[in-house]
Each structure stands twice: as structure tokens, then as C-alpha cells.
C-alpha positions in Angstrom: 32.9 18.9 -31.2 30.1 16.9 -29.5 30.3 13.2 -29.0 27.7 10.7 -27.8 28.7 7.5 -26.0 27.2 4.9 -23.7 28.7 4.5 -20.3 27.1 1.7 -18.3 23.4 2.4 -18.5 23.8 6.1 -19.1 24.1 8.3 -22.2 26.9 10.9 -22.1 26.9 14.0 -24.3 30.4 15.4 -24.3 31.7 18.7 -25.5 35.0 20.5 -24.8 33.6 22.2 -21.7 31.5 19.6 -19.8 30.0 16.2 -19.7 26.2 15.9 -19.3 25.0 12.5 -18.1 21.5 11.5 -19.2 20.3 8.4 -17.3 18.8 5.7 -19.6 15.8 3.7 -18.7 16.4 0.2 -17.3 14.2 -2.5 -18.9 11.4 -4.0 -16.9 10.0 -2.8 -13.6 11.8 -1.4 -10.6 10.1 -1.8 -7.2 10.2 1.1 -4.7 9.6 0.6 -1.0 8.8 3.6 1.1 9.2 2.8 4.8 8.0 5.1 7.5 9.9 3.3 10.3 10.2 5.9 13.1 7.6 4.1 15.2 6.9 0.8 16.9 7.4 -1.1 13.6 11.0 -0.1 13.2 12.5 -3.6 13.8 9.7 -5.3 11.8 10.3 -3.1 8.8 14.0 -3.7 9.0 13.4 -7.4 9.0 11.2 -6.9 5.9 14.3 -5.6 4.0 16.1 -8.8 4.9 13.3 -11.0 3.5 13.1 -8.7 0.5 16.7 -9.5 -0.1 15.9 -13.2 0.1 13.2 -12.7 -2.5 15.6 -11.0 -4.8 18.0 -13.9 -4.5 15.3 -16.2 -5.8 14.9 -14.2 -9.0 16.1 -15.6 -12.4 16.6 -12.1 -14.0 18.3 -9.0 -12.9 16.1 -6.5 -10.9 16.3 -3.6 -8.6 14.7 -2.7 -5.3 15.1 0.8 -3.9 14.1 1.4 -0.2 13.5 4.7 1.4 14.1 4.4 5.1 13.2 6.9 7.7 13.7 5.2 11.1 14.6 6.1 14.6 17.5 8.5 15.1 19.2 5.8 17.2 19.0 3.2 14.4 22.5 1.8 13.9 21.8 0.9 10.3 20.7 4.2 8.9 20.2 6.9 11.6 19.4 9.4 8.8 16.6 9.2 6.2 18.1 7.6 3.1 17.5 5.8 -0.2 19.1 2.3 -0.3 19.6 0.2 -3.4 19.6 -3.5 -3.9 20.2 -5.0 -7.3 20.2 -8.7 -8.0 22.1 -10.2 -11.0 19.5 -12.9 -11.4 21.9 -15.5 -10.1 21.5 -14.9 -6.4 24.0 -12.2 -6.0 23.1 -8.7 -4.7 25.0 -5.6 -5.5 28.7 -6.5 -5.6 28.3 -9.6 -3.6 28.0 -13.1 -5.0 25.2 -15.5 -4.1 27.6 -17.6 -2.0 28.8 -14.5 -0.1 25.2 -13.4 0.6 24.2 -16.9 1.7 27.3 -17.1 4.0 26.2 -13.9 5.7 22.6 -15.2 6.1 23.9 -18.5 7.6 26.3 -16.8 10.0 24.5 -16.8 13.4 26.7 -13.9 14.6 25.6 -11.7 11.7 22.8 -9.3 12.7 20.0 -8.0 10.5 21.8 -4.7 10.5 24.9 -6.3 9.0 22.8 -8.1 6.3 20.9 -5.1 5.1 24.0 -2.9 5.2 25.1 -4.4 1.9 22.7 -2.1 0.2 24.1 0.9 -1.6 23.1 4.2 -0.1 22.1 6.4 -3.1 21.1 9.5 -1.2 20.9 10.8 2.4 18.6 13.4 3.8 18.7 15.6 6.9 16.0 14.8 9.5 12.7 15.4 7.9 9.0 14.6 8.4 8.5 11.9 5.8 4.7 12.0 5.9 4.6 15.6 4.5 3.4 15.9 0.9 6.4 17.8 -0.4 8.8 15.4 1.3 7.0 12.3 -0.2 7.0 13.9 -3.6 10.7 14.8 -3.5 11.8 11.4 -2.1 9.8 9.2 -4.6 11.0 11.5 -7.4 14.6 11.0 -6.2 14.1 7.2 -6.1 12.8 7.1 -9.7 15.7 9.4 -10.8 18.2 7.1 -9.0 17.1 4.2 -11.1 15.2 5.2 -14.2 13.0 2.3 -15.4 10.3 1.4 -17.9 7.8 1.1 -15.1 7.6 1.0 -11.3 5.7 -0.8 -8.5 5.3 0.8 -5.1 5.3 -0.6 -1.6 4.3 1.5 1.5 5.2 0.1 4.9 4.1 1.5 8.2 1.1 1.9 10.4 -2.2 2.6 8.6 -5.9 3.1 9.2 -7.4 3.4 5.7 -9.1 6.7 4.6 -9.5 8.0 8.2 -8.4 11.6 8.9 -5.0 12.2 10.4 -5.5 12.9 14.1 -4.1 11.4 17.3 -5.5 7.9 17.5 -5.9 7.4 13.8 -3.1 7.7 11.2 -4.3 7.3 7.6 -1.0 5.9 6.3 2.5 6.3 7.8 3.6 7.4 11.2 6.7 9.5 11.6 7.4 9.6 15.3 6.2 7.9 18.5 3.0 6.1 19.2 0.8 9.2 19.4 2.5 11.2 16.7 0.1 13.1 14.5 2.7 13.2 11.7 0.9 10.9 9.3 0.1 11.1 5.6 -3.3 12.0 4.1 -4.6 9.5 1.5 -5.7 12.3 -1.0 -2.3 13.9 -0.7 -0.5 10.6 -1.2 -2.5 9.9 -4.3 -1.7 13.3 -5.7 2.0 12.7 -5.0 1.9 9.4 -6.9 0.0 11.0 -9.9 2.5 13.8 -10.0 5.8 11.8 -9.9 4.6 9.1 -12.3 1.8 10.3 -14.7 2.0 6.9 -16.5 0.7 5.2 -13.3 2.5 2.8 -11.0 1.9 -0.8 -12.0 0.8 -1.6 -8.5 0.7 -0.1 -5.0 1.1 -2.6 -2.2 0.1 -1.4 1.3 2.0 -3.2 4.0 -0.1 -1.3 6.5 -3.3 -1.9 8.4 -6.8 -1.3 7.1 -6.0 0.2 3.7 -8.3 -2.2 1.8 -11.4 0.1 1.4 -13.2 1.8 -1.5 -12.2 5.2 -0.3 -8.5 4.5 -0.6 -8.8 2.5 -3.9 -10.8 5.3 -5.5 -8.2 8.0 -4.6 -5.6 5.8 -6.3 -7.6 5.1 -9.5 -5.5 7.6 -11.5 -2.2 6.8 -9.8 -2.0 2.9 -9.9 -3.2 0.1 -12.1 -3.6 -2.4 -9.3 -3.7 -2.1 -5.5 -3.0 -4.9 -2.9 -4.2 -4.2 0.6 -5.9 -5.6 3.7 -9.2 -4.4 5.1 -8.1 -5.7 8.5 -5.0 -5.1 10.6 -1.8 -6.6 9.1 0.4 -8.5 11.6 3.7 -6.7 12.5 5.7 -9.2 10.5 4.2 -7.8 7.3 4.2 -9.5 3.9 6.1 -12.7 3.3 8.5 -11.0 0.9 10.9 -14.0 0.5 8.2 -15.6 -1.6 6.3 -12.6 -2.9 9.2 -10.5 -4.3 9.7 -12.4 -7.5 6.0 -12.0 -8.5 6.3 -8.2 -8.1 8.7 -8.0 -11.1 6.6 -10.1 -13.5 5.6 -8.3 -16.7 2.0 -9.5 -16.7 1.5 -8.4 -13.1 -2.3 -9.1 -13.2 -1.6 -12.8 -13.6 0.5 -12.8 -10.4 -1.9 -10.9 -8.2 -3.6 -14.1 -7.1 -0.3 -15.9 -6.0 0.8 -12.7 -4.2 -2.4 -12.7 -2.2 -2.5 -16.5 -1.7 1.1 -16.5 -0.3 0.0 -13.8 2.2 -3.0 -15.8 3.4 -1.1 -19.1 3.4 1.6 -17.5 5.5 -0.9 -16.2 8.2 -3.3 -19.1 8.1 -1.5 -20.9 10.9 0.4 -18.1 12.7 -1.8 -15.0 12.7 -4.8 -13.6 10.9 -5.5 -11.7 7.8 -7.5 -10.5 4.8 -6.0 -9.5 1.5 -7.4 -8.2 -1.8 -6.1 -7.3 -5.2 -8.1 -4.5 -6.8 -8.1 -3.3 -10.4 -8.1 0.5 -9.8 -9.1 1.1 -13.4 -12.5 -0.4 -12.4 -13.1 1.9 -9.4 -14.9 4.5 -11.5 -17.3 1.9 -12.6 -17.7 0.6 -9.1 -18.5 4.1 -7.8 -21.2 4.4 -10.5 -22.7 1.0 -9.6 -22.8 1.9 -5.9 -24.2 5.3 -6.6 -27.0 3.8 -8.7 -28.0 1.4 -6.0 -27.9 4.0 -3.2 -29.9 6.5 -5.2 -32.4 3.9 -6.2 -33.0 2.8 -2.6 -32.8 6.1 -0.7 -35.9 5.2 1.3 -34.2 2.1 2.7 -31.1 3.8 3.9 -32.4 4.4 7.4 -33.5 0.7 7.6 -29.9 -0.7 7.3 -28.6 -1.3 10.8 -24.8 -1.1 10.7 -24.8 -3.3 13.8 -25.9 -6.2 11.6 -23.0 -5.7 9.1 -19.5 -7.1 9.2 -17.2 -4.2 10.1 -13.5 -4.3 9.8 -12.1 -1.8 12.4 -11.5 -4.7 14.8 -8.2 -3.9 16.4 -9.3 -0.9 18.5 -12.5 1.0 19.3 -10.8 4.0 17.7 -11.3 2.4 14.3 -14.7 0.7 14.8 -17.0 1.6 11.9 -14.3 2.9 9.6 -15.3 0.3 7.0 -18.1 -2.3 6.5 -18.4 -5.0 3.9 -19.6 -3.4 0.7 -21.5 -6.3 -0.8 -23.3 -7.1 2.5 -24.4 -3.5 2.8 -25.7 -3.4 -0.8 -27.6 -6.7 -0.2 -29.2 -5.3 3.0 -30.1 -2.0 1.2 -31.8 -4.0 -1.6 -33.8 -6.3 0.7 -31.5 -9.3 0.5 -30.1 -9.5 -3.0 -27.7 -7.2 -4.8 -28.5 -6.2 -8.4 -26.7 -8.3 -11.0 -25.0 -5.3 -12.6 -23.5 -4.3 -9.3 -22.2 -7.8 -8.5 -20.7 -8.1 -11.9 -18.9 -4.7 -11.5 -17.6 -5.8 -8.1 -16.2 -9.0 -9.6 -14.4 -7.0 -12.2 -12.9 -4.7 -9.6 -11.8 -7.2 -6.9 -9.5 -9.3 -8.9 -8.8 -11.7 -6.0 -9.5 -11.8 -2.3 -9.0 -14.1 0.6 -9.0 -14.4 4.4 -7.5 -16.7 7.1 -10.1 -19.3 8.1 -8.6 -20.1 11.5 -7.0 -16.9 12.9 -5.0 -17.1 16.1 -7.0 -14.2 17.5 -10.8 -14.6 17.6 -10.9 -10.8 17.3 -10.0 -11.1 13.6 -12.4 -13.9 12.7 -14.2 -13.3 9.4 -17.7 -14.2 8.5 -17.0 -15.7 5.1 -20.6 -15.6 4.0 -20.5 -11.8 4.3 -17.1 -11.1 3.0 -16.4 -9.5 -0.4 -12.9 -8.2 0.0 -14.1 -4.6 -0.3 -14.7 -2.3 2.7 -16.5 1.0 2.6 -17.5 3.7 5.1 -21.2 4.2 5.8 -21.8 7.7 7.0 -24.3 8.1 9.9 -26.2 10.6 12.1 -24.2 9.8 15.2 -23.1 12.9 17.1 -20.2 11.5 19.0 -17.0 13.5 18.5 -15.4 10.6 16.5 -18.2 10.3 14.0 -18.7 14.0 13.6 -15.0 14.3 12.7 -15.1 11.3 10.4 -18.3 12.5 8.6 -16.9 16.0 8.1 -13.6 14.7 6.8 -15.4 12.2 4.6 -17.6 15.0 3.1 -14.8 17.6 2.7 -11.8 15.5 1.6 -12.7 12.0 0.2 -13.6 11.8 -3.5 -15.6 8.6 -3.0 -18.2 10.7 -1.0 -19.4 12.5 -4.2 -18.7 9.7 -6.6 -20.7 7.0 -4.8 -23.9 8.9 -4.1 -23.5 9.8 -0.4 -23.5 13.5 -1.2 -26.9 13.3 -2.7 -28.4 11.4 0.2 -27.0 13.5 3.1 -30.5 14.8 4.0 -31.4 11.2 4.9 -28.4 10.1 6.9 -26.7 13.3 7.9 -26.3 14.8 11.3 
């Protein structure tokens, strides 16, 4: 005898010997947040979870947030890596707590952020692990999706970041698992492969709450892993995204229509208390953008040596370690073409960069943006410099970054190469 029955959101197949539980998909989108927090951003990322909870409280429909946390071993909230679940009922309540109970906790001045975020349900714990390793990332994200099967997913990555750059001491690609100079960081090509593997239907979006991820090299790696990407080509202040206002947008079905308010909320938040750039990119357009860039580069090979990168807006502003990691794409194409970019290129760039913005009055002059030469899309320009930094960057760019071949740089190496 075999019986089928629904229990909660799961399908059970029962026979006389055992019960097999088959999780059923939840309607709508679930948001997954992957936080590498064993670094100097530990407290900031912890605060982000609190503001994410506030954002969930504002929602009018039920929704789920799953957070993977790998923080410091001394962390009193979660000393072990774990997956934590927050589900809102669409009426301000979270998990088993009512809106009134959650609000009372928030209003209680004696209540710490540790107490607030501890209302999350721990779905799985892990032994100490290096969470930037490819196999670990793949296992954890797969576990998050299995813990809350859904029709679709959005992804948030929170930690330190430095775009496409190779993982060495002083740069960190994305994620940092350990102290300030830890070399345990994730590689962008590997991260993209993980996302493609765990979710072949693509993530609805990937939001990088990490510095300097807003460049063509990163977006191109993600073209088969995510529909849209939200990132900054500059450093992101430690406070991160204003999740209290942004979270409800991340669950909207027509996510493309909400990319602008997500970005606008970010810029409005930092216009008066920080700095910032932000872009929303249609990753499905990245192949077309690569072809457009490649066409311009190959058509203007004789002019490559005439473009002085010192005249271009570059975005590695926070430290000399990152200077030159990305320049403004549109400004570079304009310089390469003698002052005006071809129409077909500019049209493709507009299709790709859905929305972009920057703070007009940053609190630090270091992060001031030249709006006349800002397109919201950064890109690396390989060079003939022979300093150790650029030799490493060029070699990694050529050997590991798909954009190198797709955008025409491989075919022009004899001109710019060292």
C-alpha cells in the first residue's frame, strides 16, 4: 500500500516500511544571502541581517530569506558556519514571532543585534570550513536551495571584494575568509561556475554587497548564471546596502522593473553620508556587449597605443593596490575612436546597463566621480607595464578571464602586450 499526502509544504510518499519526504516548491522567489564574515566586516554584515529583517517586516506577502553565515569563531551569535532562515508572514511577523513581538525587540534599547538576529531558525550547521573554496560554496548554496525549494532565487554576496582581480594577498576577488591579509578568497570564474551548477535555470539576480564588482569582466562571467547583476564599480561603504528599504523590491516578480528603485535607494542613502556608484546590468546582454567592444577594438587597433590610461577615469580609488583594475568603458571607447563612440556600441551599452547612478557630493573627495565620463561599466585595459602587479594582472587576465578572448584583447596582444 502506498499513500500520497501533503504535509505542510512537503509531499509524503508512504509505504509500510518508510516515509519519503519530497520538498515542494514554494511560490515566488526566495532570496539567499551568502556572507563571508570572518574579517573586518563581521559587525557590519551582522547589522545587515537586522536591516534585512526590517525589510522583510515591510513586505505585504510571505517571503523567505536564507543567510549563510561564516563569521569569527568568537562570534556569540553563530560561532560555527550555518544557514539561518527568516520567513515573514506578510503581516510584519518573522518566523514564529508576531509583528508586535519583533517590534518590541527592536524598540528595546537593552536588546543587542545578537538578540535580534537570533530569532532566525538555524537550518544547518557546518564544522569550521573555508567558505571561499569552490566545493564549499557549491555545497552550501545547494543546501540553501534544498532547505527552501522555490520557483526561483535571488542571490546576495556580502564581504570584501575587488572585482575580477586574481586572488593574492592585497587583492581578494570576492569574499575573505580570515584576517585582513588572508589569501582565502574566491575566484570569480569559480563562483560563476558554482552558480551555474547549483541553479541551471539562472538566478533572477546577483547582488554584490562588496567593493568594486561592477566591471565587465565580472558581469561576463555571470552571463550564464544570472539574469541581472547589481554592483558598484567603486568601493562600497562598510554599512552596505540599505536593506530596510531594498528588501521588498528583491521579491517582486517583475524584478527588472525594480532595478532602478533598488539602485536609487542605494544612491539616495549614501548621497549625504558616504559615497558610491551602483549599476544594474542585464547579463543576457553581455555577449552582445563583448561583440560590440571587440568590433571597436579590432577596427581601431592602430589607435590602441595612443590611448593614455592616465587620461581615463579609473575606479580602483581606495588603495594603490587596486589602481588600474577598471576604467570607464564608454570613455575608453570614445578615446579609442577619436572622440565619439560608434552608435551601435552605445546602443548596446544602453541595453546592457539598465540603470546606473553615483553620489554627486561624496563625503570623501577620493571617491568623487566625473559624471561626464561615467557610464556605470568598468573594464580592465591590459598594458605593457612590467611591474610585478601588472605582470600578475595581465597573466591572470589572459589565462582565466573569459572577457579577454570575447572582447578582442587576445587578438591585439601583439600591440599592447609585455
